[in-house]
C-alpha positions in Angstrom: 7.2 -47.3 -7.5 10.0 -47.2 -5.3 12.4 -49.8 -6.1 15.0 -51.8 -4.2 22.4 -54.4 -1.5 25.6 -58.1 -0.4 28.7 -59.8 1.2 30.2 -63.3 1.7 32.8 -64.2 4.0 35.2 -66.4 3.5 37.2 -68.8 6.1 40.2 -70.8 5.5 39.9 -74.5 6.5 42.7 -76.7 6.7 42.8 -79.9 4.3 44.6 -83.0 4.8 45.2 -86.2 3.3 46.3 -89.4 4.4 49.3 -90.8 2.7 49.0 -94.4 2.6 52.6 -96.2 2.5 53.2 -100.1 1.2 55.1 -102.1 3.3 57.6 -104.1 1.5 59.1 -107.3 2.4 61.8 -109.1 0.6 63.7 -112.2 1.4 67.0 -112.4 3.1 69.9 -112.9 0.3 72.8 -115.2 1.4 75.6 -113.9 2.1 77.2 -113.7 -1.3 74.5 -111.5 -2.4 75.4 -108.3 0.6 76.3 -105.8 -2.3 73.0 -106.4 -3.9 71.3 -106.5 -1.0 72.8 -102.9 0.0 72.1 -101.5 -3.3 68.2 -102.2 -2.8 68.2 -101.1 0.4 69.5 -97.3 -0.5 66.7 -97.3 -3.3 63.7 -98.4 -0.8 65.2 -95.8 1.3 65.0 -92.7 -1.2 61.8 -93.6 -2.4 60.5 -93.7 1.2 62.0 -90.4 2.0 60.8 -89.1 -1.2 56.9 -90.4 -0.3 57.4 -89.1 3.3 58.3 -85.6 1.9 55.3 -85.4 0.1 53.4 -86.7 2.8 54.2 -83.6 4.9 53.7 -81.1 2.0 50.3 -82.4 1.7 49.1 -82.3 5.1 50.5 -78.7 5.6 48.8 -77.4 2.4 46.0 -75.0 3.0 43.5 -73.8 1.0 40.8 -71.1 1.1 36.9 -71.9 1.1 34.7 -69.6 -0.4 32.3 -70.7 1.6 33.0 -72.7 4.8 29.4 -74.3 4.8 25.7 -73.4 3.9 24.0 -70.3 4.8 20.2 -69.7 4.5 18.9 -66.3 4.7 15.4 -65.6 6.0 13.8 -62.1 5.1 10.6 -60.6 5.5 9.6 -57.0 4.4 6.0 -55.0 4.8 5.4 -52.1 2.9 3.2 -49.7 2.8 1.9 -46.3 0.9 -0.3 -43.8 0.1 -0.8 -40.8 -2.3 -3.6 -39.1 -4.3 -1.9 -39.2 -7.7 -2.5 -42.9 -8.8 -1.7 -43.6 -12.8 -4.2 -46.2 -13.2 -6.4 -43.2 -12.6 -4.8 -40.9 -14.7 -2.3 -39.1 -12.3 -5.6 -38.7 -9.9 -6.9 -41.0 -6.7 -5.9 -42.9 -4.1 -2.4 -44.8 -4.5 -3.3 -46.8 -1.5 -0.7 -50.2 -1.0 0.2 -52.4 1.2 2.6 -55.8 0.0 4.1 -58.3 2.0 7.5 -60.2 0.9 8.8 -63.4 2.4 11.9 -64.6 0.7 14.5 -67.8 1.3 18.1 -67.6 0.0 20.3 -70.6 0.0 23.8 -70.9 -0.4 25.5 -73.9 -0.5 29.2 -74.8 -1.3 29.6 -77.1 -3.9 32.9 -77.8 -2.9 36.6 -75.4 -2.3 35.6 -73.2 -5.5 32.1 -73.3 -6.2 29.1 -71.8 -4.3 25.2 -72.3 -5.8 22.8 -69.9 -4.3 18.9 -70.1 -4.6 16.9 -66.8 -4.4 13.2 -67.9 -4.1 10.9 -64.9 -3.3 6.8 -64.9 -2.7 4.9 -61.2 -2.7 1.4 -60.6 -1.8 0.4 -57.1 -2.4 -3.1 -55.5 -2.0 -3.4 -52.2 -4.2 -5.9 -49.5 -4.3 -4.7 -48.2 -7.3 -4.6 -51.3 -9.7 -7.9 -52.5 -8.3 -9.4 -49.4 -10.1 -8.5 -51.0 -13.5 -12.2 -52.0 -13.4 -13.9 -50.2 -10.3 -16.9 -51.3 -11.4 -16.1 -54.6 -10.2 -17.3 -53.9 -6.4 -19.9 -52.9 -4.0 -19.2 -49.3 -3.8 -22.1 -47.1 -3.7 -20.6 -44.2 -5.3 -17.2 -45.0 -8.1 -14.7 -43.1 -7.7 -11.0 -43.1 -8.4 -10.1 -42.0 -4.5 -11.8 -45.2 -3.0 -10.3 -48.9 -3.8 -13.0 -51.1 -5.7 -14.0 -54.0 -3.5 -13.6 -56.5 -6.2 -10.7 -59.3 -6.6 -8.6 -56.9 -8.6 -7.0 -55.2 -5.9 -4.8 -57.7 -4.5 -2.5 -60.3 -6.6 0.9 -62.3 -5.8 4.2 -62.2 -7.4 6.3 -65.2 -7.0 10.1 -65.5 -8.3 13.5 -67.7 -8.5 16.8 -66.5 -8.8 19.3 -69.4 -9.1 23.5 -68.0 -10.0 26.4 -70.2 -9.4 29.8 -68.6 -8.9 33.5 -70.3 -9.4 36.4 -68.5 -7.7 39.9 -69.5 -9.0 42.7 -71.8 -7.0 44.3 -68.3 -6.5 41.1 -66.5 -5.6 42.1 -63.4 -8.1 39.6 -64.6 -11.0 35.7 -65.0 -10.1 32.7 -66.4 -12.8 29.6 -66.1 -12.0 26.0 -67.4 -14.1 22.6 -66.4 -12.9 18.8 -67.0 -14.3 15.7 -65.3 -13.3 12.1 -66.2 -13.4 9.1 -64.2 -12.1 5.1 -64.1 -12.6 2.5 -62.4 -12.0 -1.3 -61.9 -12.9 -0.7 -59.9 -16.3 3.3 -60.1 -16.3 5.7 -62.8 -16.8 9.6 -62.5 -17.2 13.0 -64.5 -17.8 16.0 -63.4 -17.3 19.7 -64.6 -17.7 23.0 -63.4 -16.9 26.6 -63.7 -15.6 29.6 -61.6 -14.6 33.6 -61.7 -14.2 35.6 -60.2 -11.4 39.5 -59.9 -11.1 41.2 -59.0 -8.2 44.8 -57.4 -8.3 47.2 -56.0 -6.2 46.8 -58.3 -2.8 43.1 -58.0 -3.8 43.1 -54.6 -2.8 41.7 -53.5 -6.7 38.5 -55.7 -8.2 37.2 -55.1 -11.7 34.1 -56.5 -12.5 32.3 -56.4 -15.8 28.3 -58.4 -16.1 25.6 -58.4 -18.6 21.8 -59.4 -18.0 19.1 -60.0 -20.4 15.3 -59.9 -19.1 12.9 -60.9 -21.6 9.2 -60.2 -20.2 5.5 -60.7 -21.6 2.6 -58.4 -20.8 -0.7 -59.8 -20.5 -2.7 -57.1 -22.3 -5.4 -55.8 -19.8 -6.9 -52.1 -20.3 -8.9 -50.3 -18.3 -12.8 -51.6 -18.2 -14.1 -49.0 -20.1 -11.9 -49.3 -23.0 -12.5 -53.1 -23.6 -14.7 -54.3 -26.3 -18.2 -54.5 -25.8 -18.2 -51.9 -22.7 -21.9 -50.7 -21.8 -23.0 -48.8 -18.4 -26.3 -46.9 -18.8 -24.8 -44.5 -15.8 -22.6 -43.2 -18.2 -23.2 -39.2 -18.3 -21.6 -36.8 -20.2 -22.3 -34.7 -23.6 -22.6 -36.8 -26.2 -21.6 -40.4 -26.7 -18.7 -41.8 -25.3 -16.6 -43.3 -28.0 -12.9 -42.7 -27.4 -10.5 -43.2 -30.0 -8.5 -46.3 -28.6 -6.4 -49.2 -30.4 -5.1 -51.5 -28.5 -1.3 -52.5 -28.6 0.2 -54.6 -31.3 3.2 -55.9 -29.3 3.1 -57.6 -25.8 6.8 -57.9 -25.4 9.6 -56.2 -23.3 13.1 -56.8 -23.3 15.8 -55.1 -21.4 19.8 -55.7 -22.3 22.2 -54.3 -19.1 26.0 -54.2 -19.5 27.9 -53.4 -16.0 31.5 -52.4 -14.9 32.5 -52.1 -11.0 35.4 -51.1 -9.5 36.7 -50.8 -6.1 40.0 -50.4 -4.9 41.1 -50.3 -1.1 42.7 -46.2 -0.4 44.1 -47.1 2.8 43.5 -49.2 6.3 40.8 -46.7 6.9 39.0 -46.2 3.4 38.0 -47.7 0.6 36.0 -46.6 -2.6 33.9 -48.0 -5.8 33.1 -46.4 -9.5 30.4 -48.3 -11.2 28.4 -47.5 -14.3 25.8 -49.5 -16.7 24.1 -49.5 -19.4 20.7 -50.8 -19.9 18.5 -50.6 -23.6 15.3 -51.2 -23.4 13.1 -52.5 -26.3 9.0 -53.2 -26.8 6.2 -52.5 -24.7 7.5 -49.8 -22.3 3.9 -48.4 -21.6 1.7 -49.8 -18.9 -1.5 -50.5 -20.7 -4.2 -50.1 -17.8 -2.7 -46.7 -17.0 -5.3 -43.8 -18.1 -4.8 -40.9 -20.1 -7.5 -37.5 -20.2 -6.8 -35.5 -22.8 -7.3 -31.7 -22.0 -9.5 -31.2 -25.6 -11.7 -34.4 -25.4 -15.2 -34.3 -23.7 -15.8 -36.2 -20.0 -17.5 -38.4 -19.2 -18.3 -40.1 -15.9 -19.5 -43.0 -14.1 -20.9 -41.4 -10.3 -17.3 -39.6 -9.5 -15.1 -41.6 -11.8 -14.1 -40.4 -14.7 -13.7 -42.6 -18.0 -10.5 -42.7 -19.7 -10.0 -41.0 -23.4 -6.6 -43.4 -24.1 -3.9 -45.2 -21.8 -0.3 -43.9 -21.5 1.6 -44.8 -24.6 5.4 -44.4 -24.4 8.5 -44.6 -27.0 9.0 -48.4 -27.6 12.9 -47.7 -26.9 14.7 -46.6 -23.6 18.4 -46.2 -23.2 19.8 -45.4 -19.5 22.9 -44.9 -18.2 23.2 -44.8 -14.5 27.2 -44.0 -12.7 28.0 -43.3 -9.3 30.2 -44.6 -6.6 30.3 -45.3 -2.4 33.0 -44.3 -0.2 33.3 -45.9 3.0 35.3 -44.6 6.0 36.5 -46.3 9.1 36.1 -44.0 12.1 37.2 -46.0 14.8 36.2 -49.5 16.3 32.7 -48.1 16.8 31.7 -46.2 13.7 31.9 -46.4 10.5 30.6 -44.0 7.6 29.3 -45.3 4.3 28.2 -42.8 1.6 26.9 -43.6 -2.0 26.2 -41.3 -4.9 24.4 -42.2 -8.3 23.7 -39.9 -11.3 21.0 -40.8 -14.0 20.5 -40.2 -17.3 17.9 -41.5 -19.9 17.0 -40.2 -23.1 13.4 -39.6 -22.2 14.6 -36.8 -20.8 14.8 -37.7 -17.1 18.0 -36.8 -15.1 18.2 -37.6 -11.3 20.8 -37.6 -8.2 20.9 -39.9 -5.8 22.6 -39.5 -1.9 22.6 -41.2 0.7 24.8 -41.8 4.0 25.0 -44.5 6.8 26.0 -44.7 9.9 26.8 -48.0 11.3 27.3 -47.6 15.3 28.5 -50.4 17.2 26.7 -50.9 20.5 28.1 -53.5 22.1 30.5 -56.7 20.3 27.0 -58.5 19.1 24.9 -55.1 18.4 25.0 -52.7 15.8 22.5 -49.4 14.9 22.3 -48.3 11.8 20.7 -44.7 11.0 20.3 -44.0 7.2 19.3 -41.2 5.3 18.8 -41.2 1.4 18.0 -38.2 -0.7 16.8 -38.0 -4.9 16.0 -36.0 -6.7 14.7 -36.2 -10.8 13.7 -34.2 -13.9 10.3 -35.4 -15.6 9.7 -36.9 -18.7 9.6 -35.5 -21.6 6.1 -37.4 -22.3 4.8 -36.9 -18.5 1.6 -34.6 -18.4 -0.9 -34.0 -15.6 -4.1 -34.9 -15.5 -6.1 -33.1 -18.8 -2.7 -31.6 -20.1 -1.9 -33.9 -23.1 -3.8 -33.9 -26.1 -5.1 -35.9 -28.3 -2.8 -35.4 -31.3 0.3 -36.0 -29.1 2.3 -38.7 -29.9 3.3 -39.8 -26.3 2.1 -38.8 -23.4 1.7 -40.6 -19.6 0.0 -38.9 -16.2 2.4 -41.5 -14.4 4.0 -39.4 -11.2 7.0 -42.1 -10.8 7.9 -39.7 -14.4 7.5 -36.4 -13.1 9.5 -34.1 -11.3 10.2 -34.7 -7.9 12.1 -34.8 -4.7 12.5 -37.2 -2.0 13.9 -38.1 1.3 14.1 -41.8 3.3 15.0 -41.7 6.8 15.8 -45.0 8.4 17.1 -47.0 11.2 18.1 -50.3 11.8 19.8 -52.8 14.8 21.8 -55.7 13.7 22.5 -58.6 16.0 25.6 -60.6 14.8 27.7 -63.7 16.8 30.1 -65.0 14.0 30.3 -67.9 16.1 26.9 -68.7 15.3 26.7 -70.2 19.2 22.3 -69.9 19.7 21.1 -73.1 17.6 18.0 -73.9 15.9 18.5 -77.5 15.0 21.5 -78.3 13.3 22.0 -74.2 12.2 23.5 -71.6 14.0 21.8 -68.0 14.2 24.6 -66.0 13.0 23.0 -62.6 12.3 19.3 -60.6 12.8 19.1 -57.3 11.2 15.5 -55.1 11.8 15.3 -52.2 9.8 12.8 -49.3 9.6 12.3 -46.3 7.0 10.2 -43.8 5.9 9.8 -42.1 2.5 8.3 -39.0 1.6 7.9 -37.6 -2.3 7.2 -33.9 -2.9 3.8 -34.7 -4.8 2.6 -36.4 -1.3 3.3 -40.0 -2.1 4.4 -41.2 1.3 5.6 -44.5 2.3 7.5 -47.0 5.2 9.2 -50.3 5.1 9.8 -52.7 7.8 12.5 -55.5 7.3 13.5 -58.5 9.4 16.2 -60.5 7.8 18.2 -63.7 9.8 21.4 -65.9 8.4 22.0 -69.4 9.5 24.3 -71.0 9.1 25.2 -75.2 9.3 27.3 -77.2 10.8 
């Protein structure tokens, strides 16, 4: 699976406070008290001058708000892919999948310094591959890994919520944030939390960020239908008796810990750069329980054209990852900006990868911008990847998931953005600030191809 970037606009708002000055009244002293009355008048004038000066200072003081008004992002994406190397069916079979995702992101300024963001999403997908966890639950005349089962297991819905809170210091040189995450689908539940600290230096031209996140996940252990206890089907064909040496996983949890470090610098009026690094540690059940394995030293058994599993994917229960890279953005002129990105990745499963991308936003008019994009990705294979029937039952670890194989990938995209900084167009009481439409096509050297269409809108409150 290809998995799948962030801006906060600050505005200055004048704040004025009204100062109420009490009116003093006093009796007119008699002539014998003139000296005392003059002294009292001088004191009153002095106090009034101090109050007036303070009122002027309060009236002319300004403070930058981190977010001027509430904003709402409405996002929709449609993703479709196909291929012939499904991990569910041991590295051979349909990878057809469609996914429609809707997301709402609400940003609310709590006060001048604090912003609450709530990100809620719903993803509904239909997968021919996952439907073949149980290829026998449909009405197919011929059971085959290259067709989807017609049963209900072919579709599912993922829901998530991701609230975060962000606080900026009075001088806007320090930013603290905290976030939480909760998601659920039919066989997986995830809860997470984290935070970050950002410090700005050098008149805000230099920025340093450190952050951390923890994810505590749990599988609902679902195995291929033929490996479940009590399975029997009189259509099984093969030499001998189908009796795989399969044992269930004793662990259902997966924990992930991530530490991130980021540094960005405005180099000059036209050039801005950034560096980043993550350190990620995972432990627990890192295998996918319903992804089949076929051994080269085991007999083959079939129902129709569907080969029954010898085992499921088995991977180490620990993984250590280090990705690091950078960005470089260059302002060519008022019409064109070049945005480049590079990332190197290493893990202790034997995978190294390189990612490079280039985006060239071109301003067509004051409100419309075109975004041509290109992304290249290449990786080596994991130590435990084997094509169908290349693994042996004597091995400790094995997988036929082509996401862990050696491959190259190219992604081409084009986007169109409409932007109105004054949000003149209104829907109810919200102004339309941006509309962003993008299309990308993805090709992988193992035959997987996909495309994704995304539509995003941003509305601002009055």
